[in-house]
C-alpha positions as CSV (number, residue, x, y, z in Angstrom):
1,M,19.3,-16.8,-31.0
2,I,15.7,-15.7,-31.6
3,T,14.8,-17.7,-34.7
4,S,13.4,-20.6,-32.6
5,F,10.7,-18.5,-30.8
6,S,7.9,-19.1,-33.3
7,K,8.7,-22.8,-33.5
8,R,8.5,-23.1,-29.7
9,R,5.2,-21.2,-29.5
10,K,3.5,-22.8,-32.5
11,D,2.1,-25.9,-30.8
12,S,1.3,-24.1,-27.5
13,N,-0.5,-21.2,-29.2
14,A,-2.5,-23.6,-31.3
15,R,-3.7,-25.5,-28.2
16,R,-4.5,-22.3,-26.4
17,T,-6.4,-20.9,-29.4
18,S,-8.4,-24.1,-29.7
19,A,-9.4,-24.0,-26.1
20,Q,-10.3,-20.4,-26.1
21,A,-12.2,-20.6,-29.4
22,N,-15.0,-22.6,-27.6
23,V,-15.8,-19.5,-25.6
24,L,-16.7,-17.6,-28.8
25,F,-19.9,-19.7,-29.4
26,A,-21.2,-18.8,-26.0
27,I,-21.3,-15.0,-26.8
28,H,-24.8,-13.5,-27.5
29,P,-25.2,-12.9,-31.2
30,A,-26.0,-9.2,-30.7
31,T,-22.9,-8.8,-28.6
32,L,-20.8,-10.6,-31.2
33,A,-22.2,-8.5,-34.0
34,A,-21.4,-5.3,-32.2
35,A,-17.9,-6.4,-31.5
36,L,-17.4,-7.3,-35.2
37,I,-18.7,-3.8,-36.3
38,A,-16.4,-2.1,-33.8
39,A,-13.4,-4.1,-34.9
40,L,-14.1,-3.3,-38.6
41,F,-14.5,0.4,-37.7
42,T,-11.2,0.5,-35.7
43,S,-9.4,-1.3,-38.5
44,G,-10.6,1.3,-40.9
45,L,-9.3,4.1,-38.8
46,S,-6.0,2.4,-38.4
47,A,-5.7,1.9,-42.2
48,Q,-6.2,5.6,-42.8
49,V,-3.0,6.4,-41.0
50,G,-1.0,5.2,-43.9
51,D,0.2,2.1,-45.7
52,S,3.5,1.9,-43.9
53,P,3.7,1.6,-40.1
54,L,7.1,3.3,-40.2
55,Q,6.3,7.0,-40.2
56,D,8.7,9.9,-39.6
57,G,11.3,7.3,-38.5
58,K,9.0,5.9,-35.8
59,I,7.4,2.5,-35.3
60,G,5.6,1.1,-32.2
61,Y,5.0,-2.4,-30.9
62,A,2.8,-3.6,-28.1
63,M,3.5,-6.8,-26.1
64,T,1.0,-9.6,-26.7
65,D,2.9,-12.5,-25.0
66,L,5.5,-12.3,-22.2
67,F,6.7,-15.3,-20.2
68,W,9.9,-16.7,-18.6
69,A,12.0,-18.4,-21.3
70,V,12.0,-22.2,-20.5
71,Y,14.0,-24.5,-22.7
72,Q,11.9,-27.8,-23.1
73,T,12.5,-31.1,-24.7
74,D,9.6,-33.4,-25.5
75,D,10.1,-35.8,-22.6
76,A,12.0,-33.4,-20.3
77,R,14.7,-36.1,-19.7
78,E,17.5,-33.8,-20.8
79,E,16.8,-30.9,-18.6
80,C,14.9,-32.7,-15.8
81,P,16.4,-36.3,-15.5
82,E,15.1,-36.7,-12.0
83,G,11.6,-35.6,-12.9
84,F,9.5,-32.6,-11.7
85,N,9.3,-31.0,-8.3
86,D,6.5,-31.7,-5.8
87,G,4.0,-28.9,-5.1
88,P,2.2,-27.8,-1.9
89,R,-0.3,-30.7,-1.9
90,E,2.4,-33.4,-2.2
91,Q,4.7,-31.8,0.4
92,F,1.8,-31.4,2.8
93,E,1.0,-35.1,2.6
94,Q,4.6,-35.9,3.4
95,L,4.9,-33.4,6.2
96,F,1.6,-34.2,7.9
97,P,0.6,-37.8,7.2
98,D,-1.7,-37.5,10.3
99,H,-3.1,-34.1,9.4
100,T,-6.7,-35.3,9.9
101,V,-6.2,-35.4,13.6
102,M,-3.9,-32.3,13.8
103,T,-4.9,-28.7,14.2
104,V,-5.1,-26.2,11.3
105,E,-2.6,-24.0,13.1
106,D,0.0,-26.8,13.1
107,T,-0.5,-27.8,9.5
108,Q,-2.1,-25.5,6.9
109,L,-1.3,-22.2,8.7
110,R,2.2,-23.3,9.4
111,Q,2.8,-23.8,5.7
112,E,1.1,-20.6,4.7
113,T,3.3,-18.7,7.2
114,Q,6.4,-20.2,5.6
115,T,5.1,-19.2,2.2
116,W,4.6,-15.6,3.1
117,L,7.6,-15.3,5.4
118,P,10.2,-17.4,3.5
119,S,13.7,-18.2,4.6
120,T,16.7,-19.8,3.1
121,D,16.7,-22.6,5.8
122,S,16.2,-26.1,4.4
123,D,12.7,-27.4,4.2
124,G,13.7,-31.0,4.1
125,F,12.8,-31.6,0.4
126,E,15.2,-32.2,-2.4
127,F,14.8,-29.4,-5.0
128,K,15.1,-30.6,-8.6
129,A,16.9,-27.9,-10.5
130,V,17.5,-28.0,-14.3
131,Q,20.6,-30.1,-15.1
132,G,20.7,-29.9,-18.9
133,P,23.3,-27.7,-20.6
134,Y,21.0,-25.6,-22.8
135,S,18.9,-22.5,-22.2
136,W,17.3,-19.7,-24.1
137,G,18.7,-16.3,-23.1
138,L,21.6,-13.9,-23.5
139,N,25.1,-13.4,-22.2
140,L,24.4,-10.6,-19.7
141,D,27.9,-10.2,-18.2
142,D,30.0,-10.7,-21.3
143,A,31.7,-13.7,-19.6
144,V,31.6,-17.5,-19.7
145,S,31.5,-19.5,-16.5
146,S,30.7,-23.0,-15.3
147,D,27.3,-21.8,-14.1
148,D,26.3,-20.6,-17.5
149,F,24.2,-22.4,-20.1
150,T,24.8,-22.8,-23.8
151,H,22.3,-21.5,-26.3
152,P,20.8,-24.2,-28.5
153,D,22.6,-22.5,-31.4
154,G,25.9,-23.1,-29.7
155,T,26.5,-19.7,-28.2
156,P,28.1,-20.1,-24.8
157,G,27.8,-17.9,-21.6
158,I,24.0,-17.8,-21.4
159,D,22.8,-16.3,-18.1
160,N,19.4,-17.6,-17.1
161,Q,19.3,-18.8,-13.5
162,V,15.5,-18.3,-13.2
163,Y,15.2,-21.1,-15.7
164,R,17.5,-23.3,-13.6
165,A,15.0,-22.8,-10.7
166,V,11.7,-23.1,-12.6
167,G,12.5,-25.4,-15.5
168,C,11.5,-28.6,-13.6
169,V,8.4,-27.0,-12.1
170,I,5.4,-28.1,-14.3
171,G,3.5,-24.9,-13.7
172,F,6.1,-22.9,-15.6
173,R,6.2,-25.2,-18.6
174,G,4.2,-24.7,-21.7
175,P,1.7,-25.3,-23.1
176,D,-0.3,-26.5,-20.0
177,G,1.4,-24.9,-17.1
178,V,-0.9,-22.6,-15.1
179,E,1.6,-19.7,-15.0
180,Y,2.2,-20.0,-18.7
181,I,-1.5,-20.0,-19.6
182,F,-2.8,-17.3,-17.3
183,Q,0.0,-14.8,-17.7
184,N,-0.4,-14.5,-21.4
185,K,-4.1,-14.6,-21.2
186,A,-4.0,-11.6,-18.8
187,I,-2.0,-9.5,-21.4
188,L,-4.8,-10.0,-24.0
189,D,-7.7,-9.6,-21.6
190,Q,-6.5,-6.7,-19.4
191,N,-5.0,-3.3,-19.9
192,Y,-3.0,-3.4,-16.7
193,S,0.0,-5.2,-18.4
194,R,-0.1,-3.1,-21.6
195,M,3.6,-2.5,-22.2
196,M,5.0,-1.2,-25.5
197,I,8.1,0.1,-27.2
198,E,8.6,2.9,-29.7
199,L,11.6,3.0,-32.0
200,D,12.6,6.4,-33.2
201,G,15.2,7.5,-35.7
202,V,14.7,4.4,-37.8
203,D,15.9,4.6,-41.4
204,D,15.5,1.0,-42.2
205,L,14.0,-2.0,-40.3
206,Q,16.7,-4.2,-41.7
207,N,19.8,-2.3,-40.8
208,D,20.3,0.9,-38.8
209,D,23.3,1.6,-36.6
210,S,21.6,3.9,-34.2
211,V,17.9,4.0,-33.0
212,T,16.2,5.3,-29.8
213,V,14.0,2.9,-28.0
214,T,11.4,4.2,-25.5
215,L,9.4,1.9,-23.2
216,Y,5.8,3.0,-22.4
217,R,2.7,1.7,-20.7
218,G,-0.4,1.8,-22.9
219,R,-4.0,2.6,-22.0
220,D,-6.1,0.6,-24.5
221,R,-7.2,-2.9,-25.4
222,L,-5.3,-4.7,-28.1
223,L,-6.9,-4.8,-31.6
224,T,-7.9,-8.4,-32.5
225,D,-9.5,-10.2,-35.3
226,A,-13.2,-11.2,-35.2
227,T,-12.5,-14.1,-32.9
228,G,-11.0,-11.9,-30.2
229,L,-8.2,-14.3,-29.8
230,N,-5.5,-13.1,-32.3
231,V,-4.0,-9.7,-32.1
232,V,-3.6,-7.9,-35.4
233,P,-1.2,-5.1,-36.4
234,G,-2.3,-1.5,-36.9
235,G,-4.2,-0.7,-33.7
236,S,-3.7,2.5,-31.8
237,Q,-2.4,2.8,-28.2
238,R,-2.5,5.9,-26.1
239,I,0.5,6.5,-23.7
240,D,-0.5,6.2,-20.1
241,R,0.9,9.3,-18.5
242,R,-1.3,9.4,-15.4
243,W,-0.3,6.0,-13.9
244,G,2.5,5.0,-16.3
245,E,4.7,8.1,-16.3
246,S,7.1,6.5,-13.8
247,L,7.4,3.4,-16.0
248,I,8.8,5.3,-19.0
249,R,12.4,4.3,-19.9
250,Q,14.6,5.1,-22.8
251,T,17.7,3.5,-24.3
252,T,19.6,3.2,-27.5
253,G,20.1,0.3,-29.9
254,R,21.0,-0.9,-33.3
255,I,19.3,-3.0,-36.0
256,E,21.4,-5.7,-37.8
257,D,19.9,-8.0,-40.4
258,G,16.4,-7.2,-39.0
259,V,17.3,-7.8,-35.4
260,L,17.1,-5.1,-32.8
261,R,19.6,-5.2,-29.9
262,T,19.4,-2.5,-27.3
263,D,21.8,-1.2,-24.7
264,P,20.9,-2.2,-21.1
265,I,18.4,-0.1,-19.1
266,K,19.4,0.2,-15.4
267,E,16.0,-0.8,-14.0
268,V,12.6,-1.5,-15.5
269,I,9.3,-2.0,-13.7
270,I,6.9,-4.2,-15.6
271,P,3.2,-4.3,-14.6
272,W,2.4,-8.0,-14.2
273,M,-1.1,-9.4,-13.8
274,N,-2.1,-13.0,-13.3
275,L,-5.5,-14.4,-12.3
276,G,-6.9,-10.8,-12.0
277,V,-4.3,-9.7,-9.3
278,P,-2.1,-6.7,-10.2
279,S,1.6,-6.8,-9.3
280,I,5.0,-5.9,-10.8
281,Q,8.3,-7.4,-11.8
282,I,11.5,-5.4,-11.5
283,I,14.2,-6.2,-14.0
284,R,17.7,-4.7,-13.8
285,D,20.1,-4.2,-16.8
286,L,17.2,-5.1,-19.1
287,R,17.8,-5.3,-22.8
288,F,15.8,-6.4,-25.8
289,E,16.8,-8.7,-28.7
290,L,13.9,-8.7,-31.2
291,A,13.4,-9.8,-34.8
292,L,11.5,-6.9,-36.4
293,S,9.0,-6.7,-39.2
294,P,6.4,-4.1,-40.2
295,E,3.7,-6.3,-38.5
296,G,5.4,-7.3,-35.3
297,A,8.4,-8.3,-33.3
298,T,9.5,-11.5,-31.5
299,G,12.5,-12.4,-29.4
300,L,13.8,-12.0,-25.9
301,I,13.9,-9.6,-23.0
302,A,16.8,-10.4,-20.6
303,G,18.2,-8.9,-17.4
304,Y,18.4,-9.6,-13.7
305,A,15.1,-10.0,-11.8
306,D,14.8,-8.7,-8.3
307,I,14.2,-11.9,-6.3
308,D,11.8,-10.4,-3.7
309,A,9.6,-8.8,-6.4
310,W,9.7,-12.0,-8.5
311,Y,8.7,-14.2,-5.5
312,Y,6.0,-11.9,-4.1
313,Q,4.5,-11.5,-7.6
314,L,4.1,-15.2,-7.7
315,I,2.4,-15.8,-4.4
316,R,0.3,-12.6,-4.6
317,N,-1.1,-13.6,-8.0
318,D,-1.6,-17.3,-7.1
319,S,-3.2,-18.7,-3.9
320,T,-1.9,-22.0,-2.6
321,H,-4.7,-23.6,-4.5
322,H,-3.4,-22.3,-7.9
323,L,0.2,-23.0,-6.9
324,S,-0.9,-26.6,-6.1
325,N,-2.4,-27.0,-9.6
326,G,1.0,-26.2,-11.1
327,Q,3.0,-28.2,-8.4
328,I,4.7,-24.9,-7.4
329,S,6.0,-24.9,-3.9
330,G,6.6,-21.3,-3.1
331,I,8.6,-22.4,0.0
332,S,11.0,-24.5,-2.0
333,L,11.2,-22.2,-4.9
334,Y,12.2,-19.2,-2.8
335,K,15.2,-21.1,-1.4
336,A,16.2,-22.1,-5.0
337,L,16.0,-18.5,-6.2
338,R,18.2,-17.3,-3.4
339,R,20.7,-20.2,-4.0
340,F,21.0,-19.5,-7.7
341,A,21.1,-15.6,-7.4
342,D,24.0,-14.2,-9.4
343,A,23.9,-10.4,-9.3
344,Y,23.5,-7.2,-7.2
345,P,24.8,-7.9,-3.7
346,D,23.1,-6.2,-0.8
347,S,25.2,-3.3,0.5
348,E,25.0,-4.5,4.1
349,S,24.7,-8.3,4.1
350,G,26.5,-9.0,0.8
351,N,23.7,-11.4,-0.2
352,L,22.8,-11.4,-3.9
353,T,19.4,-9.8,-4.5
354,S,18.9,-10.5,-8.2
355,I,18.9,-13.5,-10.5
356,S,19.5,-13.6,-14.3
357,T,16.6,-14.3,-16.5
358,A,15.2,-14.2,-20.0
359,L,11.6,-13.8,-21.1
360,D,10.0,-14.8,-24.4
361,V,8.3,-11.8,-25.9
362,K,5.9,-11.4,-28.8
363,M,4.7,-8.0,-30.0
364,R,2.3,-6.5,-32.6
365,Q,2.8,-3.3,-34.4
366,V,0.7,-0.4,-33.1
367,F,0.5,3.4,-33.7
368,I,1.5,5.0,-30.4
369,V,-0.4,8.2,-29.6
370,D,0.6,10.7,-27.0
371,T,-2.7,12.5,-26.4
372,E,-1.6,14.3,-23.2
373,S,1.4,16.0,-24.9
374,E,-0.8,17.7,-27.5
């Protein structure tokens, strides 16, 4: 299931790297020289730890890329035969063709109120959900139903209803979607989203029938090459026990043919930053499926996203201006998320509160240091 990750990201990463590389030449020479010296010094320290990143049965990985798994064809006709959804600007023009002679309260503030206080009532717009049969993801409920997708490798029963909701919203599609670009950029640029895993009890990265997997939040910047754009293996990450203690989770797993598959974790809180605004995602029954190597790991995180946390992360991180750039109507999207919800009924209303999802994840090997336990 996870062999396609690098292929899907190759073109988008190349375009992002090309765009970001232009920034390098605007850096003052003295600053660049200092950064290069620091990088070389840090690399030297990391190299002294040992030739193998697997030490005493432990190996760590830090997340460098994390975003909702969206299956895309070149022309989108398979998954989005009716095209893409309109965003706030397009909907505004349709709702208020005479807005120039109307009050702000009756137009802009009315829409902002519906964005921040959403409901499941119809907004009068047809929502274009994904119609294609394929999706990246995992079978979360060990069942196959008519609502499920099929993995491109032919595996049935894939649960990824977040993709059904966002797959025809251009802001969530790579490589140019605003959500796609800025979420991964924030992981590289900011420490807030520094999440990592440590595998313990590992005898062999190819096959091991029992390993322990601990999820931590880190405190440090990622180690990059001289461009500052590409994360390299071998850096150090201190565990954040002051602000990240409550985020620590542990589960078990197994490695088969170099692929780690973990048992579900009941609930995981993921620090999530976009456009400089800190927020969180809450994922229930979270599990990893990762292709491992001594240098890194790539694959999927899957589980059930809490709908309220998912939605408010989006609109807190993005103003209507940024949502408009990605043609993301929060008002319409909230209704779709509720309509496609498939897990965790509310104890009082019976309404489903969570929605199945999968996230593409990419990691680099790090040495995890627990300084506060010493």
